[in-house]
Structures are given as structure tokens and as C-alpha cells.
C-alpha positions as CSV (number, residue, x, y, z in Angstrom):
1,G,2.8,45.5,-3.7
2,W,-0.1,42.8,-3.5
3,I,-1.3,44.0,-0.2
4,A,-1.5,47.5,-1.3
5,G,-3.2,46.7,-4.5
6,I,-0.3,47.4,-6.7
7,P,0.9,44.9,-9.5
8,A,3.4,42.8,-7.4
9,F,6.6,41.2,-9.0
10,A,9.3,39.2,-7.2
11,F,12.5,38.7,-8.7
12,S,15.2,36.2,-7.7
13,T,18.4,35.2,-8.9
14,G,21.2,32.8,-7.7
15,V,22.1,29.2,-7.6
16,T,20.5,26.1,-6.3
17,S,23.7,24.7,-4.8
18,D,26.8,26.1,-2.6
19,H,24.8,29.4,-2.0
20,R,27.3,30.2,0.3
21,T,30.3,30.2,-1.9
22,W,28.4,32.3,-4.7
23,A,27.1,34.7,-2.1
24,E,30.7,35.4,-1.2
25,R,31.8,35.8,-4.7
26,V,28.9,38.3,-5.2
27,W,29.7,40.2,-2.2
28,A,33.2,40.4,-3.1
29,G,32.5,42.0,-6.5
30,D,33.4,38.8,-8.6
31,D,30.2,38.9,-10.3
32,A,29.9,42.8,-10.7
33,D,27.6,42.4,-13.9
34,L,25.2,40.3,-12.2
35,L,22.9,43.0,-10.5
36,P,23.0,45.4,-13.6
37,R,22.1,42.4,-15.8
38,A,19.5,41.3,-13.4
39,A,18.0,44.8,-13.2
40,K,17.7,44.9,-17.2
41,I,16.0,41.5,-17.2
42,S,13.5,42.7,-14.3
43,V,12.7,46.0,-16.1
44,D,12.2,44.1,-19.5
45,I,9.6,41.7,-17.6
46,V,7.7,44.5,-16.0
47,R,7.6,46.6,-19.2
48,D,6.2,43.6,-21.1
49,A,3.8,42.6,-18.4
50,M,2.5,46.1,-18.0
51,R,2.1,46.9,-21.9
52,K,-1.1,45.0,-22.0
53,G,-2.0,45.4,-18.3
54,Y,-1.4,43.2,-15.2
55,P,-2.6,39.7,-15.8
56,N,-6.1,39.2,-14.5
57,G,-6.5,37.0,-11.6
58,V,-2.8,37.1,-10.7
59,D,-1.5,38.4,-7.5
60,M,2.2,38.2,-8.1
61,L,4.5,37.4,-10.8
62,N,7.3,35.5,-9.4
63,V,10.2,35.6,-11.7
64,N,13.5,33.6,-11.3
65,F,16.6,33.2,-13.3
66,G,20.2,31.9,-13.3
67,V,23.2,34.0,-12.6
68,D,24.1,33.5,-16.4
69,T,20.8,34.8,-17.8
70,T,20.6,37.7,-19.9
71,V,17.8,40.2,-21.3
72,D,17.8,38.0,-24.3
73,S,17.4,34.5,-22.6
74,P,14.1,32.6,-23.3
75,R,11.2,32.9,-21.0
76,L,8.8,30.3,-19.8
77,I,5.4,30.5,-17.5
78,T,6.0,28.1,-15.0
79,D,4.4,26.2,-11.8
80,L,5.9,26.3,-8.5
81,A,8.1,23.6,-7.5
82,K,7.6,21.8,-4.3
83,L,10.7,22.4,-2.4
84,G,12.1,23.5,1.0
85,Y,15.4,24.2,2.7
86,D,17.8,22.1,4.4
87,S,18.8,23.8,7.7
88,I,18.9,27.6,7.0
89,F,20.6,28.5,10.2
90,R,24.0,27.7,11.3
91,E,25.8,28.1,14.4
92,R,28.3,31.0,14.4
93,E,29.4,30.2,18.0
94,P,27.9,28.2,20.9
95,G,24.2,29.0,21.3
96,V,24.3,31.8,18.5
97,F,22.8,30.9,15.2
98,I,22.8,33.0,12.0
99,H,20.7,32.8,8.8
100,D,22.6,30.7,6.1
101,F,21.6,29.1,3.0
102,S,24.8,26.8,2.9
103,T,23.1,23.4,2.8
104,G,20.8,23.9,0.0
105,L,17.4,23.0,-1.3
106,R,15.3,19.8,-1.0
107,M,13.2,19.2,-3.9
108,R,9.9,17.0,-3.8
109,G,8.0,15.3,-6.5
110,D,8.4,15.8,-10.2
111,L,10.1,19.1,-11.5
112,S,9.1,19.4,-14.8
113,G,7.1,22.5,-16.0
114,T,8.4,24.1,-12.5
115,D,10.4,27.2,-11.9
116,V,13.3,25.1,-10.8
117,D,13.3,23.1,-13.9
118,A,13.1,26.1,-16.2
119,V,15.9,27.9,-14.4
120,A,18.2,24.8,-14.6
121,R,17.4,24.6,-18.4
122,G,18.5,28.4,-18.9
123,F,15.1,29.9,-18.9
124,V,13.7,32.9,-17.0
125,S,10.9,31.3,-15.0
126,I,7.7,33.5,-14.7
127,T,5.3,32.0,-12.4
128,P,1.8,33.6,-11.8
129,V,0.8,33.3,-8.2
130,R,-2.4,33.6,-6.2
131,L,-2.1,34.3,-2.5
132,A,-4.2,34.3,0.5
133,H,-6.8,31.9,-0.3
134,A,-8.2,29.8,2.2
135,A,-7.6,26.1,1.9
136,K,-10.3,23.7,2.4
137,I,-10.1,21.1,5.2
138,S,-12.0,18.1,6.0
139,D,-14.9,18.0,8.3
140,E,-12.9,16.0,10.9
141,D,-10.1,18.7,10.9
142,R,-12.9,21.2,11.3
143,R,-14.3,19.3,14.3
144,V,-10.9,19.2,16.1
145,L,-10.0,22.9,15.4
146,E,-13.4,24.7,15.8
147,R,-14.9,25.6,19.1
148,R,-18.3,27.4,18.8
149,D,-19.7,27.2,22.4
150,R,-18.0,30.2,23.9
């Protein structure tokens, strides 16, 4: 949406540990109410955000919530946690790897005030995100990377 100039929202629900077992339960239909409930939460947030107009200076609203969240769960504006993933691929057979989140997340730094912290405390996390902004680099890095004499 952001690339096309349309108000952008990203919605995500899930668990931060043992993703494979949770995903298998969802695909088996054990959490049949999860997707309809997630849709209600998402529609409610879009409706509220667009009632006044999409927030100025925001390229995307990144929304995360736990699997037990409802439309009545409290919401919190958050920062992005600094995190990464352990290996996100597993070997299905020799030399053949598939995408798999079974190993979980790696957290870095203080999580207070972040999306991960809010979701862990039962909140719906709403993180306003700015995208595609050039980072500043040092003059030394610029000298290493630039070539102007061609």
C-alpha cells in the first residue's frame, strides 16, 4: 500500500515460541476462531485509524497481537523491538531446505515499550513505521564505498 500511496497496515498474530506446533494446530483447524477474531480486530483498527484520517508522517501501521486477543483487548502505541530469527530454514532432506520458524526469535536490548513487550502483556501493539529513508554513514564509510572517477 505504501509504495502505491495507499494507507498501509500490516497485521500479524501468532506466538513467540514453538511456532511450528502452533502453526500445525491452526492449519488443523484447532483454533478455528482465530482468523475471524483477527479479522474483527483488524477491521476495528483500520476503521478507527481512518476515521480521522491516516496519521501524518506514517508510512505503515504495523499491528501485532497475541492469539488470545479480542476486539476488546487494550491497544498500545509501541516501538519496534530489535529482534531477529534463529535459523528460519530447516533441512527437509539432504540438501533441500524449507522455510520454517521452528527455532524462534532472538531478542536484543531492552524490550520495554516495544511491540514484543506489549503483545506479551496482552495488548494489541500498534507501531507507526517510516520506511525507505536513507541512513547516514560516516565520511570514512563513504570513502570506502563511493567511486566518483569513472
